C-alpha positions as CSV (number, residue, x, y, z in Angstrom):
1,M,102.5,137.9,116.7
2,L,99.0,135.6,118.3
3,K,97.9,136.4,121.5
4,V,97.0,133.1,124.0
5,F,94.8,133.8,126.9
6,L,94.4,130.7,129.5
7,V,91.2,130.3,131.7
8,E,91.8,127.5,133.9
9,D,90.4,127.3,137.6
10,E,93.0,124.5,138.9
11,Y,96.2,126.5,139.7
12,I,98.7,123.4,139.2
13,V,97.2,123.3,135.8
14,R,97.2,126.3,135.0
15,N,100.5,127.3,136.1
16,G,102.0,124.1,134.5
17,I,100.5,125.3,130.9
18,K,101.7,129.3,131.5
19,N,105.5,128.1,132.3
20,N,106.0,124.5,130.1
21,I,105.4,126.5,126.7
22,P,108.2,129.1,125.7
23,W,105.4,131.5,124.4
24,E,107.6,133.8,122.9
25,E,110.1,131.8,121.8
26,K,107.3,129.7,120.1
27,G,106.0,133.3,118.3
28,Y,103.3,133.5,120.5
29,E,102.4,136.2,123.4
30,F,101.0,134.5,126.6
31,C,98.7,137.9,127.1
32,G,96.7,136.7,130.2
33,E,95.2,133.9,132.2
34,A,92.3,133.9,135.0
35,A,90.9,131.0,137.2
36,D,87.2,131.4,135.7
37,G,84.6,132.6,133.0
38,E,83.3,135.2,134.7
39,I,87.1,137.1,136.0
40,A,88.3,136.0,132.2
41,L,85.3,138.3,130.3
42,S,86.3,141.3,130.9
43,M,90.1,140.8,130.1
44,I,89.4,138.9,126.7
45,R,87.3,141.7,125.6
46,S,90.0,144.1,126.9
47,T,92.8,141.9,125.3
48,K,91.3,140.2,122.4
49,P,93.5,137.2,122.3
50,D,93.6,135.2,118.7
51,I,93.0,131.7,120.7
52,V,91.3,131.2,123.9
53,I,92.5,127.8,126.3
54,T,89.7,126.9,128.7
55,D,88.4,124.5,131.0
56,I,84.9,123.9,130.7
57,R,84.2,122.8,134.0
58,M,84.7,126.1,136.0
59,P,83.0,127.8,138.9
60,F,80.9,131.4,138.3
61,M,81.1,130.8,134.5
62,N,82.1,127.4,132.9
63,G,83.8,126.9,129.9
64,L,80.8,126.8,127.3
65,E,78.8,129.5,129.0
66,L,82.3,131.9,128.5
67,T,82.6,130.2,124.6
68,K,79.1,131.1,123.7
69,I,80.0,135.2,125.1
70,I,83.2,134.6,122.7
71,R,81.7,133.5,119.9
72,R,79.0,136.4,120.0
73,E,81.6,139.0,120.5
74,L,84.6,137.9,119.1
75,P,84.1,135.7,116.1
76,D,87.4,135.3,114.6
77,T,88.9,134.1,118.1
78,E,89.3,130.2,118.3
79,V,88.5,128.4,121.1
80,I,90.8,125.1,122.9
81,I,88.7,123.5,125.2
82,L,89.6,121.5,128.1
83,T,88.4,118.4,129.2
84,G,87.9,115.2,131.3
85,Y,87.1,111.7,130.5
86,G,83.3,112.0,132.2
87,E,82.4,115.4,130.5
88,F,81.8,113.9,127.0
89,E,78.6,115.6,126.6
90,Y,80.1,119.0,127.6
91,A,82.3,118.2,124.6
92,K,79.8,117.8,122.3
93,E,78.0,121.2,123.0
94,G,81.4,123.0,122.6
95,I,81.5,121.4,119.2
96,R,78.3,122.4,118.2
97,L,79.2,126.0,119.6
98,G,82.1,126.3,117.1
99,V,85.1,125.1,119.6
100,A,88.1,124.6,117.3
101,E,89.9,122.1,119.8
102,Y,89.3,120.1,122.8
103,L,91.8,118.6,124.8
104,L,91.6,115.6,127.0
105,K,92.9,116.4,130.8
106,P,95.9,115.9,131.9
107,V,97.3,117.9,128.9
108,N,100.8,117.8,127.8
109,A,102.5,120.7,126.5
110,D,104.1,119.6,123.2
111,D,100.3,118.3,122.3
112,L,98.9,121.5,122.9
113,L,101.7,123.3,121.1
114,S,100.6,121.1,118.2
115,V,96.9,122.4,118.2
116,I,98.4,125.6,119.1
117,D,100.2,125.8,115.9
118,S,97.6,124.0,113.9
119,L,95.6,127.0,114.6
120,A,97.9,129.4,114.1
121,D,97.8,128.5,110.1
122,K,94.1,128.4,110.3
123,I,94.1,132.1,112.1
124,S,96.8,133.4,109.5
125,E,94.9,132.7,106.6
126,K,91.6,134.3,107.7
127,K,93.8,137.2,108.6
128,K,95.5,136.9,105.7
129,F,92.5,136.8,103.3
130,A,90.9,139.2,105.8
131,L,93.7,141.8,104.4
132,L,92.9,140.7,100.9
133,Q,89.1,141.2,100.8
134,D,89.5,144.5,102.4
135,R,92.0,145.7,99.8
136,Y,89.5,144.4,97.2
137,D,86.9,146.1,98.6
138,Q,88.6,149.6,98.9
139,D,89.3,148.9,95.4
140,M,85.7,148.8,95.0
141,E,84.8,151.5,96.8
142,E,83.8,153.2,93.3
143,S,81.6,150.6,92.7
144,N,79.7,151.4,96.3
145,R,79.3,154.7,95.8
146,Q,77.5,154.2,92.3
147,K,75.5,151.9,94.3
148,R,74.5,154.3,96.6
149,R,73.9,156.7,94.0
150,E,71.4,154.6,92.5
151,F,69.7,153.9,95.8
152,F,69.3,157.2,96.4
153,Y,67.5,157.6,93.3
154,H,65.0,155.1,93.9
155,L,64.9,156.6,97.6
156,V,63.5,160.1,96.5
157,T,61.5,158.5,93.0
158,G,59.6,155.9,95.7
159,D,60.5,153.3,93.4
160,Y,60.9,151.5,96.3
161,S,58.8,149.8,99.2
162,V,59.6,150.8,102.2
163,T,60.7,146.8,102.7
164,E,63.0,147.4,99.8
165,I,64.4,150.6,101.5
166,L,65.2,149.5,104.4
167,D,66.7,145.9,103.4
168,R,68.4,147.5,100.4
169,G,69.9,150.5,102.9
170,S,71.4,147.9,105.2
171,E,73.5,146.0,102.7
172,L,74.8,149.7,101.9
173,G,75.6,149.9,106.0
174,M,72.6,152.4,106.1
175,D,70.1,152.7,109.1
176,L,67.2,154.2,108.0
177,S,64.7,153.6,110.7
178,A,64.1,157.2,112.5
179,G,60.8,158.9,113.3
180,C,61.3,161.9,110.5
181,Y,63.7,163.0,108.4
182,N,64.5,165.7,106.0
183,M,66.5,166.4,102.9
184,I,69.7,168.9,102.0
185,L,70.8,169.5,98.7
186,L,74.1,171.1,98.0
187,S,75.9,172.3,94.8
188,V,79.5,173.5,95.1
189,Q,81.0,175.4,92.3
190,S,84.3,177.6,91.0
191,D,84.9,179.2,88.1
192,A,87.9,177.2,87.5
193,H,85.7,174.0,87.2
194,A,87.9,171.9,85.7
195,S,90.9,172.5,86.9
196,E,93.0,170.4,89.6
197,E,93.3,172.7,92.1
198,F,89.8,173.0,92.1
199,S,89.5,168.9,91.8
200,R,91.6,168.9,94.9
201,K,89.5,171.6,96.7
202,I,86.3,169.4,96.1
203,N,88.4,166.0,97.3
204,K,88.8,167.9,100.4
205,I,85.5,169.4,100.8
206,S,83.8,166.2,100.2
207,A,86.4,164.6,102.3
208,E,85.1,167.0,105.6
209,L,81.6,166.8,104.8
210,E,81.7,162.8,104.6
211,Q,82.8,163.6,108.6
212,L,78.9,164.5,109.0
213,E,77.9,160.8,108.9
214,Q,80.3,160.3,112.0
215,D,77.0,161.3,113.5
216,E,74.3,158.4,112.6
217,R,71.6,160.8,112.2
218,A,73.2,162.1,108.7
219,I,73.5,159.9,105.4
220,L,76.1,161.7,102.4
221,F,75.0,160.5,99.0
222,D,76.5,161.9,95.5
223,R,73.9,163.4,93.9
224,D,74.9,164.3,90.8
225,L,78.5,166.2,89.3
226,D,79.9,167.9,92.4
227,G,76.8,168.0,94.2
228,K,75.6,166.0,97.4
229,A,72.5,165.0,99.3
230,I,72.3,165.3,102.8
231,L,69.7,163.2,104.6
232,L,69.0,163.8,108.3
233,K,67.1,162.1,110.5
234,A,65.7,162.0,114.1
235,D,63.1,160.7,116.6
236,S,60.9,163.5,116.8
237,E,60.2,167.2,114.7
238,E,62.3,169.0,117.5
239,E,65.0,167.1,117.5
240,L,65.3,167.1,113.8
241,S,64.8,170.8,113.8
242,S,67.3,171.5,115.9
243,Y,69.7,169.0,114.2
244,M,68.9,170.7,111.0
245,E,70.0,174.0,112.1
246,S,73.4,172.8,113.8
247,E,74.3,170.7,110.9
248,T,73.2,173.4,108.4
249,K,75.7,175.9,109.9
250,R,78.3,173.2,110.0
251,I,78.3,172.9,106.8
252,T,78.1,176.5,106.1
253,E,81.8,177.0,108.1
254,I,82.7,174.0,106.4
255,L,82.7,175.4,102.3
256,Q,83.0,179.4,104.2
257,G,86.9,177.6,105.4
258,H,87.6,177.2,101.2
259,S,88.4,180.1,98.7
260,G,87.6,180.1,95.2
261,I,84.2,178.3,95.6
262,H,80.6,179.0,95.2
263,Y,77.8,177.3,97.2
264,F,73.9,176.8,97.2
265,G,71.9,174.6,99.3
266,G,67.9,174.0,99.3
267,I,66.5,172.1,102.2
268,G,63.4,170.3,102.1
269,S,60.4,169.7,104.7
270,C,60.2,167.6,107.8
271,V,58.5,164.0,107.2
272,R,57.6,161.3,109.0
273,R,57.4,158.3,106.7
274,L,60.3,156.8,104.5
275,S,57.8,156.6,101.8
276,E,57.2,160.3,102.1
277,I,61.0,161.0,101.5
278,P,60.2,162.0,97.5
279,Q,58.1,164.7,98.9
280,S,61.0,166.1,101.4
281,W,63.0,165.7,98.1
282,K,60.5,167.6,96.0
283,D,60.5,170.5,98.4
284,A,64.5,170.4,98.7
285,C,64.6,170.6,94.6
286,L,62.4,173.8,95.1
287,A,64.6,175.4,97.1
288,F,67.7,174.2,95.2
289,S,66.1,175.4,91.8
290,H,66.8,179.4,93.6
291,R,70.6,179.1,92.8
292,Y,69.6,179.9,89.4
293,L,67.3,183.2,91.0
294,S,69.2,184.1,94.1
295,E,72.2,185.2,95.4
296,E,75.1,182.5,95.9
297,N,76.4,181.2,99.1
298,I,73.5,180.4,101.0
299,I,71.5,177.5,102.1
300,L,67.9,178.4,101.4
301,D,65.1,176.6,103.1
302,S,62.0,175.4,101.3
303,K,59.5,176.5,104.4
304,T,60.6,180.5,103.3
305,L,59.2,179.9,100.3
306,K,55.4,178.3,100.4
307,M,53.1,181.2,99.9
308,S,49.7,181.1,99.0
309,P,48.6,181.9,95.0
310,E,47.0,185.3,94.5
311,T,45.4,186.8,91.8
312,A,44.7,190.1,90.3
313,R,43.3,191.9,87.2
314,E,44.8,192.2,84.4
315,E,44.7,195.5,83.7
316,A,46.3,196.5,86.9
317,V,48.8,193.8,86.3
318,V,50.0,195.1,82.9
319,S,49.9,198.5,84.2
320,S,52.6,197.6,87.1
321,I,54.9,194.9,85.2
322,D,58.4,196.3,85.4
323,P,59.6,194.9,81.8
324,S,63.5,195.1,83.2
325,V,62.1,192.4,85.9
326,F,62.3,189.7,83.4
327,D,66.3,188.6,83.9
328,R,67.3,186.5,80.4
329,T,70.6,185.6,82.7
330,K,68.7,183.3,85.2
331,V,67.5,181.1,81.7
332,R,70.4,180.9,80.2
333,N,72.2,180.2,83.2
334,F,70.0,177.5,84.0
335,L,70.1,176.3,80.7
336,R,74.1,176.3,81.1
337,Q,74.1,174.3,84.3
338,G,71.2,172.8,85.4
339,N,69.3,169.6,85.0
340,P,66.1,168.2,83.3
341,C,64.5,167.0,86.2
342,E,64.6,170.3,88.0
343,A,62.8,172.5,84.8
344,E,59.7,172.0,86.8
345,F,61.1,173.4,89.8
346,F,63.2,176.2,88.1
347,V,60.3,177.5,86.0
348,Q,58.1,177.5,89.2
349,E,60.1,180.1,91.2
350,F,61.0,181.9,88.1
351,V,57.5,182.9,87.3
352,K,56.7,183.4,90.4
353,E,59.9,185.6,91.4
354,T,60.2,187.6,88.4
355,I,56.4,187.3,86.5
356,G,54.5,186.6,89.3
357,E,50.8,187.3,89.0
358,A,51.4,189.3,85.8
359,M,51.7,186.0,83.9
360,E,47.5,186.0,84.0
361,S,47.9,189.3,81.1
362,T,47.9,187.6,78.1
363,I,50.2,190.4,76.4
364,I,52.6,189.9,79.3
365,R,52.4,185.8,78.8
366,Q,53.1,186.2,74.9
367,Y,56.0,188.6,75.9
368,V,57.4,185.9,78.1
369,L,56.7,183.2,76.2
370,M,58.5,184.7,73.0
371,D,61.7,185.7,74.9
372,V,62.4,182.5,76.5
373,F,61.8,181.0,73.1
374,F,64.2,183.4,71.6
375,V,66.9,182.5,74.3
376,V,66.5,179.1,74.1
377,T,67.2,179.2,70.5
378,A,70.3,181.2,71.3
379,F,71.5,178.8,73.4
380,L,71.3,176.1,71.1
381,D,73.2,178.2,68.4
382,E,76.1,178.9,71.1
383,I,76.7,175.4,71.7
384,G,76.0,174.4,68.7
385,V,73.2,172.4,68.3
386,G,71.4,174.8,66.0
387,R,68.0,175.9,66.5
388,E,66.5,173.9,63.7
389,V,65.5,171.5,66.1
390,I,63.6,173.3,68.1
391,T,61.6,175.6,64.9
392,E,61.2,172.6,63.4
393,D,59.4,170.9,65.8
394,E,55.4,172.4,65.3
395,S,54.8,171.8,69.3
396,M,57.4,174.3,70.6
397,S,56.1,177.6,68.9
398,P,55.3,180.1,71.2
399,L,52.7,180.8,69.1
400,V,51.0,177.6,69.8
401,A,52.0,178.1,73.5
402,Q,50.4,181.6,73.4
403,Q,46.8,179.8,73.2
404,N,48.0,177.2,75.7
405,P,46.2,177.9,79.2
406,A,49.5,176.6,80.9
407,P,51.8,178.2,80.1
408,Q,54.6,177.1,82.6
409,A,54.5,173.5,81.2
410,Y,55.1,175.1,77.5
411,I,58.3,176.9,79.2
412,Q,59.3,173.4,81.2
413,R,59.0,171.4,78.2
414,L,61.0,174.1,76.0
415,L,63.8,174.0,78.6
416,E,63.8,169.9,78.7
417,K,64.0,169.9,75.3
418,A,67.1,172.1,75.4
419,M,68.8,170.8,78.1
420,E,67.9,166.9,76.6
421,L,70.0,168.4,73.3
422,R,72.8,170.3,75.2
423,D,73.0,167.0,77.0
424,R,73.3,165.1,74.2
425,A,75.8,167.2,72.6
426,A,78.1,167.1,75.9
427,G,77.3,163.3,75.4
428,D,79.0,163.1,72.1
429,R,81.8,165.7,73.9
430,Y,82.4,163.2,77.1
431,G,82.5,160.1,74.5
432,D,85.9,161.8,73.1
433,V,87.1,161.8,77.1
434,V,86.4,158.5,77.7
435,E,87.7,157.1,74.9
436,K,91.0,159.1,76.1
437,A,90.8,157.8,79.5
438,K,90.6,154.4,77.7
439,E,93.4,154.7,75.8
440,Y,95.3,156.3,79.3
441,I,94.2,152.5,80.6
442,S,95.5,150.5,77.6
443,K,99.1,152.1,78.3
444,N,99.0,152.4,81.8
445,Y,97.1,149.4,82.8
446,A,100.9,147.5,84.2
447,D,101.4,150.8,86.3
448,P,99.9,150.1,89.9
449,E,99.9,153.9,91.1
450,I,97.2,154.1,88.3
451,S,93.8,155.5,89.9
452,L,90.9,157.4,89.3
453,E,92.9,160.4,90.6
454,S,95.9,160.0,88.1
455,L,93.2,159.1,85.4
456,A,91.2,162.5,86.4
457,A,94.4,164.4,86.2
458,Y,95.6,163.6,83.0
459,V,91.7,164.2,81.3
460,N,91.6,167.5,83.3
461,F,88.5,166.7,85.5
462,S,87.6,166.2,88.6
463,P,87.7,162.3,89.9
464,N,84.0,162.3,90.9
465,H,83.0,164.2,87.4
466,L,85.3,161.7,85.6
467,S,83.6,159.0,87.7
468,M,80.3,159.5,86.9
469,V,80.9,160.3,83.1
470,F,82.7,157.2,82.6
471,S,79.8,155.1,84.4
472,K,77.3,156.6,82.2
473,K,79.5,156.3,79.1
474,T,80.7,152.3,79.8
475,G,78.6,151.0,82.1
476,Q,80.9,150.6,84.4
477,T,82.8,152.4,87.1
478,F,86.5,152.9,86.4
479,I,88.0,150.4,89.2
480,K,85.5,147.8,87.1
481,Y,86.8,148.7,83.6
482,L,90.5,148.7,84.9
483,T,90.2,145.4,86.8
484,E,88.4,143.4,83.7
485,Y,90.9,145.1,81.6
486,R,94.1,143.5,83.1
487,I,92.6,140.7,83.9
488,G,92.0,140.0,80.3
489,K,95.6,141.2,79.7
490,A,96.4,138.0,82.4
491,K,94.5,135.7,80.5
492,E,96.6,136.2,77.9
493,L,99.5,135.6,79.4
494,L,98.6,132.4,81.4
495,R,97.5,130.7,78.1
496,C,100.1,131.8,75.5
497,T,103.2,132.4,77.4
498,G,104.9,130.1,79.8
499,K,105.6,132.9,82.7
500,R,104.6,132.3,86.2
501,S,102.2,134.0,87.9
502,S,104.0,136.3,90.1
503,E,105.2,137.6,86.7
504,I,102.3,137.8,85.2
505,A,100.6,139.8,88.0
506,L,103.5,142.5,88.3
507,E,102.9,142.8,84.6
508,T,99.3,143.9,84.9
509,G,99.6,146.2,88.0
510,Y,99.7,143.5,90.8
511,Q,102.6,144.5,93.3
512,D,101.3,141.6,95.5
513,P,100.9,137.9,93.7
514,H,98.3,136.4,96.3
515,Y,96.4,139.6,95.5
516,F,96.0,138.7,92.1
517,S,95.1,135.7,92.7
518,Y,92.5,136.5,94.7
519,V,91.5,139.5,92.8
520,F,91.4,136.8,89.6
521,K,89.5,133.9,91.4
522,K,86.9,136.5,92.7
523,T,86.2,138.0,88.9
524,E,86.8,134.4,86.9
525,G,85.6,132.0,89.4
526,M,88.7,130.0,89.4
527,T,92.5,130.4,90.3
528,P,95.3,131.2,87.9
529,T,96.2,128.3,87.8
530,Q,93.0,126.5,87.1
531,Y,92.3,128.6,84.4
532,R,96.0,127.8,82.7
533,N,95.3,124.3,82.8
534,G,92.2,125.0,81.4
535,Q,89.6,124.0,84.3
536,E,86.2,125.2,83.8
């Protein structure tokens, strides 16, 4: 039921309008009245009427002043102006302000009701369109997440100028203006990584973490598979430091509230400019790389890791080194779970923590290089790639690397190459999963209940994991692929059958024919009827 509010300073006129129209019988709620704009304003803000009827000339605040505020604060509210014969200039100003209608006094109840009925149809159409738009936006939420992931990549790589960061962030609903910034990287894993139970748990954890954004100083991004990045901002370093401490505690409490998971976090450094966020990201990556070197279930601050470099005489180094300190397991874990972009940070911290200044020793360096090489080749054998790709590349030979004055660069390159081969092999395996997903869509597109969650359960992936894999392999999000598939089928039915649009909607997974028509026009630029008639 649409709500109507009346503002009129003449009591007799106001009372006549209020009492001479059977509001409820005609389908309206008369939600309030006032004698001038000033009194009316607070009441209108509270009741949020769909239609305001207001006189132009009133004491304290006239109808045009009231209209300006209504148009600014309640843009969906329609305004009807009541005016006398000598107030045409006022009426012209009202039209400029976007007044829906204006009527000359004295007002006839039937004429006023006719105008209100006409506006009611207009308002209903607007509300219907808004509901369809909201539903479409919800359906496209996966696409919005993908846009946020892409934005985050450009933010931390420094690809965007400050103006581009602010503009594109604003388009995605992010206010990035602040005095300083810091970054938290977070990963959540489980032994039963692909199980439905873990998928449900990850979804719940994600929902709880997203509550952090209720504070406008926190912005969350999906960074990679089951991983998050949290950008925190504040007006000063002191405020940010305090906020970082409280949010780290809150995140830890959220994660510790779930059994059967393992988590690790890395905190970057405080920076004062948007253009310096890549440095905070780099420092966060440095701390985050310790998830292969440190105990699980901690959030590590990068500032605790920064140490000044030291050197030592080779003889002292060799005599003091403990061969058992080199832990192959850490390298193997990184090869299994790490990302190529993390190799630089992992190698830097791995060498510092497990070998340290012993890398200055030629003997130790040769030992480490050979050992890493053997770990990599064994890993490639394990995943079915074969060591030939590495051993046939002369630049990857540890014998060549032993003469290299920068052995860490060699280890980094070796690990990056191994993970590139791993991801290529995984991509082939993911190709089978995506084909299975496409087959499922082709058989179930008519089911209105099909969703990313149901598809993920079918292929035994977490929804977030499947979303990223599907987008990477197809170049489209799941919902965009499903929508295009459904509309493609609808186009076939429109051209090849005489079925009504409502029938075609049901056959292509749309229970609401109006929503089907909305999506069709959104994707094809024309209505289903226009398409059937061959209009371009």
